[in-house]
MIKOL-927012 format. One record per residue (C-alpha): chain; x, y, z. Coordinates in pm, 1 decimal, padded with zeros to 6 digits. Each point is the difference from the previous one (the first is absolute). Layout:
<vose:A, u:X, v:Y, w:Z>
...
END
This chain:
<vose:A, u:01095.0, v:-03880.0, w:-00058.8>
<vose:A, u:-00212.6, v:00290.2, w:-00116.0>
<vose:A, u:00169.9, v:00248.3, w:-00232.1>
<vose:A, u:00038.0, v:00365.5, w:00090.1>
<vose:A, u:-00127.8, v:00286.4, w:-00213.8>
<vose:A, u:00358.0, v:00075.3, w:-00107.1>
<vose:A, u:00053.6, v:-00359.7, w:-00113.8>
<vose:A, u:-00330.3, v:-00004.7, w:-00187.4>
<vose:A, u:00082.4, v:00326.8, w:-00176.6>
<vose:A, u:00333.5, v:-00142.9, w:-00114.1>
<vose:A, u:-00172.4, v:-00319.8, w:-00116.6>
<vose:A, u:-00255.0, v:00193.3, w:-00206.1>
<vose:A, u:00276.8, v:00215.0, w:-00144.8>
<vose:A, u:00200.8, v:-00303.1, w:-00114.8>
<vose:A, u:-00299.0, v:-00160.7, w:-00171.7>
<vose:A, u:-00084.3, v:00326.0, w:-00178.2>
<vose:A, u:00360.1, v:00040.9, w:-00115.2>
<vose:A, u:00000.5, v:-00352.0, w:-00143.3>
<vose:A, u:-00330.0, v:00069.1, w:-00176.6>
<vose:A, u:00148.1, v:00316.5, w:-00147.6>
<vose:A, u:00304.1, v:-00192.0, w:-00129.0>
<vose:A, u:-00230.7, v:-00233.4, w:-00191.1>
<vose:A, u:-00196.1, v:00287.2, w:-00158.7>
<vose:A, u:00319.3, v:00190.8, w:-00089.6>
<vose:A, u:00142.4, v:-00310.9, w:-00168.1>
<vose:A, u:-00312.4, v:-00028.3, w:-00216.7>
<vose:A, u:00019.1, v:00368.8, w:-00089.5>
<vose:A, u:00365.4, v:-00027.2, w:-00105.9>
<vose:A, u:-00093.0, v:-00285.2, w:-00233.7>
<vose:A, u:-00217.5, v:00228.5, w:-00208.6>
<vose:A, u:-00285.9, v:00029.0, w:00247.7>
<vose:A, u:-00090.7, v:-00366.9, w:-00058.6>
<vose:A, u:-00270.0, v:-00192.7, w:00185.2>
<vose:A, u:00090.8, v:-00187.9, w:00315.3>
<vose:A, u:00084.9, v:-00365.3, w:-00033.8>
<vose:A, u:-00205.3, v:-00255.1, w:00190.1>
<vose:A, u:00277.1, v:-00038.8, w:00257.2>
<vose:A, u:00036.4, v:00377.6, w:00039.0>
<vose:A, u:-00374.6, v:00040.8, w:00048.5>
<vose:A, u:00002.2, v:-00263.1, w:00273.3>
<vose:A, u:00292.8, v:00168.9, w:00173.8>
<vose:A, u:-00166.4, v:00341.1, w:-00024.2>
<vose:A, u:-00321.0, v:-00131.8, w:00153.8>
<vose:A, u:00195.7, v:-00163.8, w:00280.4>
<vose:A, u:00203.4, v:00312.1, w:00082.0>
<vose:A, u:-00303.9, v:00231.0, w:-00012.9>
<vose:A, u:-00199.1, v:-00241.5, w:00216.0>
<vose:A, u:00273.3, v:-00010.9, w:00263.0>
<vose:A, u:00045.4, v:00378.9, w:-00008.9>
<vose:A, u:-00376.3, v:00044.8, w:00045.6>
<vose:A, u:-00000.3, v:-00245.6, w:00291.8>
<vose:A, u:00288.7, v:00185.1, w:00164.0>
<vose:A, u:-00183.7, v:00329.1, w:-00041.3>
<vose:A, u:-00313.0, v:-00146.2, w:00159.5>
<vose:A, u:00207.9, v:-00127.6, w:00292.6>
<vose:A, u:00153.2, v:00346.7, w:00042.2>
<vose:A, u:-00344.5, v:00162.0, w:00009.4>
<vose:A, u:-00116.9, v:-00254.7, w:00256.8>
<vose:A, u:00299.7, v:00067.5, w:00226.1>
<vose:A, u:-00050.1, v:00374.7, w:-00033.0>
<vose:A, u:-00365.4, v:-00042.7, w:00092.2>
<vose:A, u:00092.4, v:-00205.0, w:00306.3>
<vose:A, u:00251.7, v:00261.2, w:00110.4>
<vose:A, u:-00254.4, v:00277.7, w:-00050.2>
<vose:A, u:-00250.2, v:-00194.8, w:00210.0>
<vose:A, u:00259.2, v:-00045.9, w:00273.5>
<vose:A, u:00082.7, v:00371.5, w:-00006.1>
<vose:A, u:-00369.5, v:00088.3, w:00018.4>
<vose:A, u:-00058.2, v:-00234.5, w:00293.1>
<vose:A, u:00306.0, v:00137.3, w:00175.0>
<vose:A, u:-00129.4, v:00354.9, w:-00048.1>
<vose:A, u:-00343.0, v:-00099.7, w:00126.5>
<vose:A, u:00164.5, v:-00151.5, w:00306.1>
<vose:A, u:00159.0, v:00335.1, w:00075.2>
<vose:A, u:-00317.1, v:00192.0, w:-00077.5>
<vose:A, u:-00203.5, v:-00186.2, w:00262.4>
<vose:A, u:00274.8, v:00048.4, w:00256.5>
<vose:A, u:00115.6, v:-00361.7, w:00022.3>
<vose:A, u:00315.0, v:-00009.8, w:00208.1>
<vose:A, u:00306.1, v:-00044.9, w:-00218.7>
<vose:A, u:00260.9, v:-00257.1, w:00101.1>
<vose:A, u:00358.2, v:-00075.1, w:-00095.2>
<vose:A, u:00111.5, v:-00334.8, w:-00139.4>
<vose:A, u:00326.3, v:-00180.7, w:00064.7>
<vose:A, u:00172.5, v:00202.8, w:-00272.5>
<vose:A, u:-00104.6, v:00333.3, w:00145.3>
<vose:A, u:-00265.5, v:00067.0, w:-00266.1>
<vose:A, u:-00326.0, v:00168.2, w:00098.1>
<vose:A, u:-00319.2, v:-00200.4, w:-00050.5>
<vose:A, u:-00367.1, v:00058.5, w:00065.4>
<vose:A, u:-00183.9, v:-00218.8, w:00247.8>
<vose:A, u:-00123.4, v:-00200.6, w:-00297.7>
<vose:A, u:00362.1, v:-00086.4, w:-00080.6>
<vose:A, u:00043.5, v:00197.7, w:-00321.0>
<vose:A, u:00342.8, v:00151.8, w:-00048.3>
<vose:A, u:00030.5, v:00378.6, w:-00010.1>
<vose:A, u:00331.8, v:00048.5, w:-00179.5>
<vose:A, u:-00014.1, v:00373.6, w:-00059.7>
<vose:A, u:-00227.1, v:00130.5, w:00273.9>
<vose:A, u:00073.8, v:00369.0, w:00053.8>
<vose:A, u:-00004.9, v:00165.2, w:00337.8>
<vose:A, u:-00263.1, v:00264.8, w:00054.9>
<vose:A, u:00091.2, v:00348.6, w:00115.9>
<vose:A, u:-00114.2, v:-00084.6, w:00353.4>
<vose:A, u:00223.3, v:-00308.1, w:00008.5>
<vose:A, u:00297.2, v:00196.6, w:-00127.4>
<vose:A, u:-00057.8, v:00266.0, w:00264.3>
<vose:A, u:-00029.5, v:-00242.5, w:00290.3>
<vose:A, u:00309.6, v:-00188.0, w:-00119.2>
<vose:A, u:00202.6, v:00317.5, w:-00054.7>
<vose:A, u:00292.2, v:00098.9, w:00227.7>
<vose:A, u:-00189.5, v:00319.2, w:00086.2>
<vose:A, u:-00296.9, v:-00191.2, w:00139.2>
<vose:A, u:00223.3, v:-00247.3, w:00181.1>
<vose:A, u:00186.1, v:00293.1, w:00152.5>
<vose:A, u:-00332.9, v:00146.1, w:00108.1>
<vose:A, u:-00099.7, v:-00323.9, w:00172.0>
<vose:A, u:00336.5, v:-00010.1, w:00175.6>
<vose:A, u:-00119.0, v:00301.6, w:00198.1>
<vose:A, u:-00284.3, v:-00206.8, w:00146.3>
<vose:A, u:00039.0, v:-00205.7, w:00316.2>
<vose:A, u:-00134.2, v:-00354.6, w:-00008.8>
<vose:A, u:-00163.6, v:00076.8, w:-00334.4>
<vose:A, u:-00207.6, v:00290.8, w:00132.0>
<vose:A, u:00059.6, v:00374.5, w:00001.0>
<vose:A, u:-00017.0, v:00158.2, w:00341.9>
<vose:A, u:-00236.8, v:00282.0, w:00080.7>
<vose:A, u:00139.9, v:00343.1, w:-00087.4>
<vose:A, u:00286.6, v:-00162.7, w:-00195.2>
<vose:A, u:00112.1, v:00195.2, w:-00307.2>
<vose:A, u:-00062.5, v:-00175.9, w:-00333.6>
<vose:A, u:00165.5, v:00123.6, w:-00318.2>
<vose:A, u:00097.0, v:-00213.7, w:-00299.5>
<vose:A, u:00236.7, v:00077.2, w:-00280.9>
<vose:A, u:-00161.2, v:00057.6, w:-00340.3>
<vose:A, u:-00026.3, v:-00323.1, w:-00193.7>
<vose:A, u:-00001.5, v:00030.2, w:-00380.7>
<vose:A, u:-00089.6, v:-00263.2, w:-00257.5>
<vose:A, u:00043.2, v:-00040.4, w:-00374.0>
<vose:A, u:-00262.6, v:-00073.2, w:-00266.9>
<vose:A, u:-00298.6, v:00010.6, w:00231.0>
<vose:A, u:-00231.8, v:00240.2, w:-00177.4>
<vose:A, u:00101.1, v:00016.5, w:-00365.5>
<vose:A, u:-00166.5, v:-00235.2, w:-00246.4>
<vose:A, u:-00120.2, v:-00348.9, w:00082.2>
<vose:A, u:00295.1, v:-00075.2, w:00231.3>
<vose:A, u:00006.2, v:-00343.2, w:00161.5>
<vose:A, u:00077.3, v:00165.1, w:00333.5>
<vose:A, u:-00291.8, v:00243.3, w:00000.2>
<vose:A, u:-00244.6, v:-00004.1, w:00287.8>
<vose:A, u:-00371.1, v:00065.9, w:-00051.1>
<vose:A, u:-00250.8, v:-00173.1, w:-00219.1>
<vose:A, u:00214.7, v:-00076.2, w:-00305.7>
<vose:A, u:00217.1, v:-00257.4, w:00176.7>
<vose:A, u:-00143.7, v:-00214.4, w:00276.8>
<vose:A, u:00242.7, v:-00007.9, w:00291.1>
<vose:A, u:00071.4, v:-00296.2, w:00226.1>
<vose:A, u:-00235.7, v:00115.8, w:00274.7>
<vose:A, u:00085.4, v:-00108.9, w:00353.8>
<vose:A, u:-00100.6, v:00112.5, w:00347.1>
<vose:A, u:-00256.6, v:00275.3, w:00043.8>
<vose:A, u:-00255.4, v:00037.1, w:-00277.7>
<vose:A, u:-00140.4, v:00350.2, w:00034.3>
<vose:A, u:-00281.1, v:-00038.0, w:-00254.2>
<vose:A, u:00100.8, v:00308.3, w:-00197.4>
<vose:A, u:-00045.2, v:-00175.5, w:-00334.8>
<vose:A, u:-00370.1, v:00087.7, w:-00002.4>
<vose:A, u:00098.1, v:00363.5, w:-00061.9>
<vose:A, u:00246.0, v:-00077.1, w:-00276.6>
<vose:A, u:-00043.3, v:-00006.3, w:-00375.5>
<vose:A, u:00210.6, v:-00174.7, w:-00263.0>
<vose:A, u:00277.8, v:00223.0, w:-00131.3>
<vose:A, u:00114.9, v:-00078.4, w:-00352.5>
<vose:A, u:00075.3, v:00324.6, w:-00183.0>
<vose:A, u:00368.1, v:-00035.7, w:00090.7>
<vose:A, u:00005.9, v:-00323.9, w:-00198.9>
<vose:A, u:-00049.6, v:00179.0, w:-00332.2>
<vose:A, u:00197.5, v:00325.5, w:00038.0>
<vose:A, u:00374.6, v:00018.3, w:-00058.4>
<vose:A, u:00205.9, v:-00037.5, w:00318.1>
<vose:A, u:00303.3, v:00223.0, w:00042.5>
<vose:A, u:00236.0, v:00129.6, w:00268.0>
<vose:A, u:00166.2, v:00331.9, w:00071.6>
<vose:A, u:00267.9, v:00126.3, w:00235.6>
<vose:A, u:-00104.4, v:00365.0, w:-00024.1>
<vose:A, u:-00274.3, v:00207.8, w:00160.7>
<vose:A, u:-00121.7, v:00111.6, w:-00342.7>
<vose:A, u:-00047.6, v:-00190.0, w:-00324.5>
<vose:A, u:00032.2, v:00157.2, w:-00344.8>
<vose:A, u:-00150.4, v:-00184.7, w:-00293.1>
<vose:A, u:-00112.8, v:00071.4, w:-00355.3>
<vose:A, u:-00371.2, v:-00003.8, w:-00077.4>
<vose:A, u:-00121.0, v:-00051.5, w:-00357.7>
<vose:A, u:-00273.1, v:00256.8, w:-00062.4>
<vose:A, u:-00063.8, v:-00057.6, w:-00372.4>
<vose:A, u:00126.3, v:-00193.8, w:-00300.6>
<vose:A, u:-00019.7, v:00116.7, w:-00363.1>
<vose:A, u:00057.7, v:-00260.2, w:-00270.3>
<vose:A, u:00033.3, v:00142.9, w:-00352.1>
<vose:A, u:00174.4, v:-00298.4, w:-00155.5>
<vose:A, u:-00086.1, v:-00023.8, w:-00373.9>
<vose:A, u:00144.5, v:-00124.1, w:-00331.6>
<vose:A, u:00253.7, v:00248.7, w:-00138.2>
<vose:A, u:00101.4, v:00036.6, w:-00370.0>
<vose:A, u:00361.7, v:00038.2, w:-00101.9>
<vose:A, u:00128.3, v:00354.1, w:-00049.6>
<vose:A, u:00009.7, v:00099.1, w:-00367.2>
<vose:A, u:00173.4, v:00333.0, w:00042.5>
<vose:A, u:00289.6, v:00128.2, w:00209.9>
<vose:A, u:-00158.0, v:00343.4, w:00009.9>
<vose:A, u:-00185.4, v:00084.8, w:00315.8>
<vose:A, u:-00373.8, v:-00006.6, w:-00066.1>
<vose:A, u:-00249.5, v:00244.9, w:00132.4>
<vose:A, u:00000.3, v:-00008.0, w:00379.3>
<vose:A, u:-00243.1, v:-00272.0, w:00116.7>
<vose:A, u:-00321.6, v:00105.3, w:00158.3>
<vose:A, u:00007.6, v:-00254.6, w:00282.0>
<vose:A, u:00105.0, v:-00347.5, w:00102.6>
<vose:A, u:-00272.0, v:-00167.9, w:-00202.6>
<vose:A, u:00083.6, v:00207.6, w:-00310.7>
<vose:A, u:00365.7, v:-00094.2, w:-00011.2>
<vose:A, u:-00056.0, v:-00301.4, w:-00223.9>
<vose:A, u:-00187.9, v:00214.6, w:-00251.3>
<vose:A, u:00283.0, v:00241.7, w:-00070.9>
<vose:A, u:00075.3, v:-00072.9, w:-00365.3>
<vose:A, u:00349.5, v:-00138.2, w:-00045.9>
<vose:A, u:00101.2, v:00068.8, w:00358.7>
<vose:A, u:-00009.5, v:-00349.1, w:00144.7>
<vose:A, u:-00062.0, v:00138.5, w:00346.9>
<vose:A, u:-00087.0, v:-00246.2, w:00277.6>
<vose:A, u:-00288.6, v:00076.8, w:00234.7>
<vose:A, u:00080.5, v:00086.1, w:00360.4>
<vose:A, u:-00155.2, v:-00181.3, w:00295.7>
<vose:A, u:00036.9, v:00090.5, w:00362.9>
<vose:A, u:-00047.1, v:-00092.7, w:00360.9>
<vose:A, u:-00089.6, v:00267.2, w:00254.4>
<vose:A, u:00168.0, v:-00059.3, w:00332.5>
<vose:A, u:-00026.7, v:00166.8, w:00338.5>
<vose:A, u:00244.2, v:-00030.5, w:00288.6>
<vose:A, u:-00190.0, v:-00079.5, w:00318.0>
<vose:A, u:00140.3, v:00026.6, w:00350.5>
<vose:A, u:-00181.6, v:-00179.6, w:00278.1>
<vose:A, u:00092.3, v:-00005.3, w:00366.5>
<vose:A, u:00032.4, v:-00314.4, w:00206.0>
<vose:A, u:-00289.9, v:-00016.8, w:00246.3>
<vose:A, u:-00022.8, v:-00161.9, w:00341.0>
<vose:A, u:-00286.4, v:-00231.9, w:00090.5>
<vose:A, u:-00012.9, v:-00098.8, w:00365.9>
<vose:A, u:-00222.0, v:-00098.2, w:00292.9>
<vose:A, u:00036.7, v:-00153.0, w:00343.9>
<vose:A, u:-00195.7, v:-00199.1, w:00252.9>
<vose:A, u:00021.0, v:-00044.9, w:00376.6>
<vose:A, u:00090.9, v:-00323.6, w:00173.4>
<vose:A, u:00075.1, v:-00100.3, w:00356.2>
<vose:A, u:00349.3, v:-00083.5, w:00122.0>
<vose:A, u:-00129.9, v:-00348.1, w:00074.7>
<vose:A, u:-00104.9, v:-00037.7, w:-00364.1>
<vose:A, u:00339.7, v:00130.6, w:-00109.5>
<vose:A, u:00162.6, v:-00290.7, w:00182.5>
<vose:A, u:-00208.2, v:-00245.3, w:-00205.7>
<vose:A, u:00169.4, v:-00035.2, w:-00339.4>
<vose:A, u:-00302.5, v:-00175.9, w:-00149.6>
<vose:A, u:-00229.2, v:00290.5, w:00089.0>
<vose:A, u:00244.8, v:00256.7, w:-00133.2>
<vose:A, u:00030.9, v:-00189.2, w:-00330.4>
<vose:A, u:-00376.1, v:-00012.4, w:-00037.8>
<vose:A, u:-00052.5, v:00367.6, w:00078.1>
<vose:A, u:00268.5, v:00105.7, w:-00248.7>
<vose:A, u:-00106.0, v:-00232.5, w:-00281.9>
<vose:A, u:-00379.2, v:00014.2, w:00039.6>
<vose:A, u:-00043.4, v:00366.7, w:00077.7>
<vose:A, u:00298.9, v:00229.7, w:-00037.9>
<vose:A, u:00135.9, v:-00128.9, w:-00330.2>
<vose:A, u:-00346.7, v:-00043.3, w:-00145.5>
<vose:A, u:-00084.6, v:00360.3, w:00087.9>
<vose:A, u:00303.8, v:00128.5, w:-00189.4>
<vose:A, u:-00092.3, v:-00200.8, w:-00306.7>
<vose:A, u:-00363.9, v:00108.7, w:00002.5>
<vose:A, u:00092.7, v:00367.8, w:00015.1>
<vose:A, u:00264.3, v:-00054.6, w:-00267.3>
<vose:A, u:-00263.5, v:-00136.0, w:-00238.3>
<vose:A, u:-00236.7, v:00288.6, w:00076.6>
<vose:A, u:00276.6, v:00249.0, w:-00074.8>
<vose:A, u:00094.0, v:-00161.6, w:-00332.8>
<vose:A, u:-00359.2, v:00037.0, w:-00116.0>
<vose:A, u:-00148.4, v:00303.8, w:00174.2>
<vose:A, u:00298.1, v:00208.0, w:00117.6>
<vose:A, u:-00050.6, v:00364.7, w:-00100.2>
<vose:A, u:00367.5, v:00097.7, w:-00005.2>
<vose:A, u:-00035.9, v:00263.8, w:00272.6>
<vose:A, u:00188.4, v:00000.8, w:00327.5>
<vose:A, u:00120.0, v:-00349.4, w:00085.1>
<vose:A, u:-00228.9, v:-00173.3, w:-00250.9>
<vose:A, u:00113.8, v:-00187.9, w:-00308.8>
<vose:A, u:-00118.3, v:00111.8, w:-00341.8>
<vose:A, u:-00236.6, v:-00290.0, w:-00061.0>
<vose:A, u:-00122.2, v:-00124.5, w:-00336.1>
<vose:A, u:-00338.0, v:00166.5, w:00046.1>
<vose:A, u:00162.8, v:00344.0, w:00025.6>
<vose:A, u:00270.3, v:-00023.4, w:-00266.2>
<vose:A, u:-00053.9, v:00237.2, w:-00291.4>
<vose:A, u:-00016.7, v:-00161.1, w:-00342.6>
<vose:A, u:-00183.0, v:-00323.3, w:00076.2>
<vose:A, u:-00283.5, v:-00099.7, w:-00231.2>
<vose:A, u:-00367.5, v:-00038.3, w:00086.4>
<vose:A, u:-00272.9, v:-00236.1, w:-00116.3>
<vose:A, u:-00363.8, v:00105.1, w:00037.1>
<vose:A, u:-00279.5, v:-00246.2, w:00071.8>
<vose:A, u:-00098.3, v:-00181.2, w:-00320.4>
<vose:A, u:-00304.3, v:-00233.0, w:-00005.3>
<vose:A, u:00104.3, v:-00236.8, w:00279.6>
<vose:A, u:00288.3, v:-00102.9, w:00227.0>
<vose:A, u:00152.0, v:-00244.8, w:-00244.2>
<vose:A, u:-00004.0, v:00238.0, w:-00295.0>
<vose:A, u:00138.6, v:00286.1, w:00208.6>
<vose:A, u:00287.5, v:-00196.7, w:00149.1>
<vose:A, u:00093.6, v:-00146.7, w:-00337.6>
<vose:A, u:00009.3, v:00338.5, w:-00171.9>
<vose:A, u:00222.3, v:00132.9, w:00276.7>
<vose:A, u:00247.2, v:-00281.9, w:-00062.4>
<vose:A, u:00002.7, v:00091.6, w:-00369.4>
<vose:A, u:00099.8, v:00357.7, w:00085.2>
<vose:A, u:00302.3, v:-00125.2, w:00189.6>
<vose:A, u:00107.6, v:-00178.3, w:-00317.6>
<vose:A, u:-00089.0, v:00251.3, w:-00271.1>
<vose:A, u:00055.8, v:00335.0, w:00172.6>
<vose:A, u:00242.6, v:-00094.5, w:00275.4>
<vose:A, u:00190.4, v:-00233.3, w:-00235.6>
<vose:A, u:00033.2, v:-00243.2, w:00290.8>
<vose:A, u:-00118.7, v:-00345.3, w:00104.3>
<vose:A, u:-00237.2, v:00005.1, w:00297.8>
<vose:A, u:00096.7, v:-00246.7, w:00273.4>
<vose:A, u:-00272.9, v:00051.3, w:00262.5>
<vose:A, u:-00333.2, v:00158.0, w:00087.0>
<vose:A, u:-00044.0, v:00177.0, w:00333.8>
<vose:A, u:-00358.9, v:-00026.9, w:00129.1>
<vose:A, u:-00192.4, v:00057.7, w:00319.8>
<vose:A, u:-00157.0, v:-00315.6, w:00155.2>
<vose:A, u:-00347.1, v:00141.9, w:-00068.3>
<vose:A, u:00077.5, v:00018.9, w:-00372.8>
<vose:A, u:00150.0, v:-00348.5, w:-00015.9>
<vose:A, u:-00319.1, v:-00119.9, w:00167.8>
<vose:A, u:-00206.2, v:00172.7, w:-00269.3>
<vose:A, u:00207.1, v:-00177.1, w:-00266.7>
<vose:A, u:-00039.0, v:-00336.4, w:00172.6>
<vose:A, u:-00379.7, v:00042.3, w:00006.9>
<vose:A, u:-00036.4, v:00085.9, w:-00370.2>
<vose:A, u:-00240.8, v:-00236.6, w:-00179.5>
<vose:A, u:-00102.6, v:-00053.0, w:-00359.8>
<vose:A, u:-00359.5, v:00012.9, w:-00123.8>
<vose:A, u:-00054.7, v:-00354.1, w:00126.3>
<vose:A, u:00110.1, v:00080.4, w:00355.4>
<vose:A, u:00334.7, v:-00177.3, w:-00039.8>
<vose:A, u:00298.8, v:00153.7, w:00177.1>
<vose:A, u:00277.2, v:00113.6, w:-00232.8>
<vose:A, u:00271.3, v:-00087.7, w:00250.3>
<vose:A, u:-00117.9, v:-00337.8, w:00121.2>
<vose:A, u:-00234.6, v:00108.0, w:00276.9>
<vose:A, u:00037.7, v:-00123.0, w:00359.7>
<vose:A, u:00190.9, v:-00311.2, w:-00106.2>
<vose:A, u:00240.5, v:00186.1, w:-00229.3>
<vose:A, u:00325.8, v:00178.6, w:00069.8>
<vose:A, u:-00155.2, v:00337.5, w:-00070.6>
<vose:A, u:00148.9, v:00304.2, w:-00169.8>
<vose:A, u:00210.7, v:00094.1, w:00301.5>
<vose:A, u:00278.5, v:-00194.1, w:-00168.9>
<vose:A, u:-00004.1, v:00087.9, w:-00370.6>
<vose:A, u:-00189.0, v:00251.6, w:-00214.9>
<vose:A, u:00056.3, v:00022.1, w:-00375.8>
<vose:A, u:00309.4, v:-00216.5, w:00031.6>
<vose:A, u:00187.1, v:00194.4, w:00270.2>
<vose:A, u:-00001.4, v:-00020.2, w:00381.9>
<vose:A, u:-00234.2, v:00205.2, w:00216.2>
<vose:A, u:00139.8, v:00160.6, w:00313.5>
<vose:A, u:-00292.8, v:00040.8, w:00238.4>
<vose:A, u:00068.9, v:00286.1, w:00240.4>
<vose:A, u:-00186.4, v:00247.0, w:00215.9>
<vose:A, u:00261.0, v:00261.9, w:-00091.3>
<vose:A, u:-00216.3, v:00061.3, w:-00308.7>
<vose:A, u:-00344.9, v:00153.7, w:00070.5>
<vose:A, u:-00305.9, v:-00193.3, w:-00111.9>
<vose:A, u:-00115.3, v:00105.2, w:-00347.5>
<vose:A, u:00354.2, v:00071.5, w:-00119.7>
<vose:A, u:00259.9, v:-00239.5, w:-00136.6>
<vose:A, u:00344.5, v:00008.9, w:-00156.6>
<vose:A, u:00174.1, v:-00202.8, w:-00265.4>
<vose:A, u:00351.2, v:00048.1, w:-00123.0>
<vose:A, u:00353.5, v:-00118.2, w:-00041.9>
<vose:A, u:00094.2, v:00011.6, w:00367.7>
<vose:A, u:00360.6, v:-00080.2, w:-00087.2>
<vose:A, u:00021.0, v:00367.8, w:-00093.2>
<vose:A, u:-00060.8, v:00095.3, w:00363.1>
<vose:A, u:00296.1, v:-00039.2, w:00237.5>
<vose:A, u:00016.4, v:-00037.6, w:00376.8>
<vose:A, u:00343.9, v:00092.4, w:00135.8>
<vose:A, u:00094.4, v:-00120.5, w:00348.5>
<vose:A, u:00230.9, v:00228.6, w:00197.5>
<vose:A, u:00019.4, v:-00163.7, w:00341.7>
<vose:A, u:-00265.9, v:-00268.4, w:-00041.4>
<vose:A, u:-00105.3, v:-00101.7, w:00351.9>
<vose:A, u:00127.3, v:00061.2, w:00352.2>
<vose:A, u:-00128.7, v:-00098.7, w:00341.6>
<vose:A, u:00079.4, v:00180.5, w:00325.5>
<vose:A, u:-00121.2, v:-00048.2, w:00356.6>
<vose:A, u:00002.4, v:00259.1, w:00279.2>
<vose:A, u:-00174.7, v:00091.8, w:00324.7>
<vose:A, u:00084.8, v:00370.1, w:-00045.1>
<vose:A, u:-00347.7, v:00097.2, w:-00111.1>
<vose:A, u:-00242.9, v:00197.9, w:00215.8>
<vose:A, u:-00023.2, v:-00177.4, w:00336.9>
<vose:A, u:00082.1, v:-00347.0, w:-00136.8>
<vose:A, u:00309.1, v:-00022.9, w:00222.7>
<vose:A, u:-00204.0, v:00000.7, w:00320.3>
<vose:A, u:-00281.7, v:-00210.1, w:-00142.5>
<vose:A, u:00216.6, v:-00292.6, w:-00114.4>
<vose:A, u:-00092.9, v:00062.2, w:-00362.8>
<vose:A, u:00214.1, v:00022.1, w:-00311.5>
<vose:A, u:-00057.9, v:00140.4, w:-00347.2>
<vose:A, u:00091.9, v:-00219.0, w:-00299.4>
<vose:A, u:00065.3, v:00223.3, w:-00302.0>
<vose:A, u:00009.7, v:-00116.6, w:-00363.7>
<vose:A, u:00094.1, v:00226.8, w:-00285.3>
<vose:A, u:00125.4, v:-00005.4, w:-00356.8>
<vose:A, u:00109.1, v:00261.1, w:-00254.0>
<vose:A, u:-00081.9, v:-00019.7, w:-00369.4>
<vose:A, u:-00076.4, v:00200.7, w:-00312.4>
<vose:A, u:-00242.9, v:-00064.7, w:-00285.3>
<vose:A, u:-00007.9, v:00119.7, w:-00358.0>
<vose:A, u:-00189.2, v:-00054.5, w:-00325.5>
<vose:A, u:00233.1, v:-00014.1, w:-00300.1>
<vose:A, u:-00265.3, v:00018.8, w:-00273.4>
<vose:A, u:-00342.0, v:00134.7, w:00103.5>
<vose:A, u:-00159.1, v:-00083.0, w:-00337.2>
<vose:A, u:00051.8, v:-00369.4, w:00076.2>
<vose:A, u:-00275.6, v:00024.8, w:00265.5>
<vose:A, u:-00373.9, v:00045.1, w:-00046.4>
<vose:A, u:-00247.7, v:00108.7, w:00266.8>
<vose:A, u:-00333.5, v:-00177.0, w:-00059.9>
<vose:A, u:-00344.8, v:00135.4, w:00087.1>
<vose:A, u:-00195.1, v:-00308.0, w:00106.9>
<vose:A, u:-00321.5, v:00184.4, w:00083.9>
<vose:A, u:-00285.2, v:-00024.2, w:-00245.2>
END
C-alpha cells in the first residue's frame, strides 16, 4: 500500500532524528570520528530520509498535476459531476475538494433569488409582472486574491450561456500585491509616513555633569565636549482621512433570462463582477482624489520618480534601487503597460538574441529584476511603477452586492430587468516614498 505524504514526512523525521543521535554521541565523546558501524548506520538513515523526501516531492507533483488538470477541466467548461460521496469532479474525473462558488452561483442559490423565482409561474415571469429582488450581499469578493472572486483572476465553473465577454477583459492582478483590509465606517483614517530622518551615530560617554554649550543641531550633538548627548532622529507623519467610495454598474436582461439561473450566473460573473474589478484597478492607479475617485498611486504626493536612463533595463533597475535606498523598502512588483512589457520582451543583444527568451521563452511579463511584473492597462504606455505595494491598502466596506429590479425606465412594460452590482471601498498609500514612477520613454 502506497504511503501518504504524512507518513513519509514522519518516516523522514525518524531517520533524521536517529542520524542526529549518532552525531551527538560522537560529539559528547570529545568530538571523535565515527566508528565503522556508526558510519554505516548514518549512511543508511540519510539514504532512507532522502528516499522519503523524494517520494514526498513525487506525491506533491502528482497532486499539483491533478489540481492543474481539474482547473483546466473547469476552464474549458467541462460539466462537473458528483461522485458517490458527494464530492465535485470534473468530467475528466479529477476531484475538486475545495472548489469555491462564484458570485453568480451564490446569487442564484441565495434565498433572495429563490424567492424571486417563486413569483414566476411555471418558471416564467408573466408580462407586466412586477420584479423586485432583495439586495444580496457577499463577503470577500473584491479584496485581494480571494478564492471567491469573479473576473479574470479566478476561472469560474462556467455553465450555460457563454456570452463571449472575455474578449473585452484584461487580467487584473494589482489586488494580489496590495494589502487587503476591511472597514465598517464610511471614512478611513490612517497615518502616512512623509519622511524619515536617521541620525544614529556613535556617542562618547559624558565627562562632565555641567551642561555644555547648547548644541547647534541634531548632527552636532555628539560633538558637544563632555556632554554625551545622543543625536535625535525623527519620523514625519500625517493623518490622512479618505472616504469610502462606491463603484457600481448595471446591465439589462429579459425576464426570460432571469428565470435561467445559468444565464444569470454567467452575466454576473463574466460581466458585472469583472467590471467592478477593472474600475477598481484603474482607481488604485489613476484616481485623482476628486469627487468619487480614489487617490491613486499616480496622484499621491511624495512618491519618487526615475527619469529615462540609457535603456529600459537600466531605467527599471535604477527605479528599484530608489525604493530600497530612498524609500527604505523592499519592492515587490513592477506595474507596466502591455506595450512596455512588449518592448522589454523584444529587447535583443548585439547578436540579435532576445534577453528574455524570445518567442519560446516565458517573457518578462512574469519577472523583471527578480520581482513580479503586473501588466495592466491602468498604467499609460511609457510610464511604469515599482514599489512596495504592501504599503498601499485597499479597505472593503461592503464588498459586493447584487440586486435585480424592473423599476427602471419602462422596463416593467417591456419585460426587462436591471441587474445591479456595486461595492464600496477605500484606498490609501501609507508611505509614498516606497513607490517610484518610471519614465520609460527615451
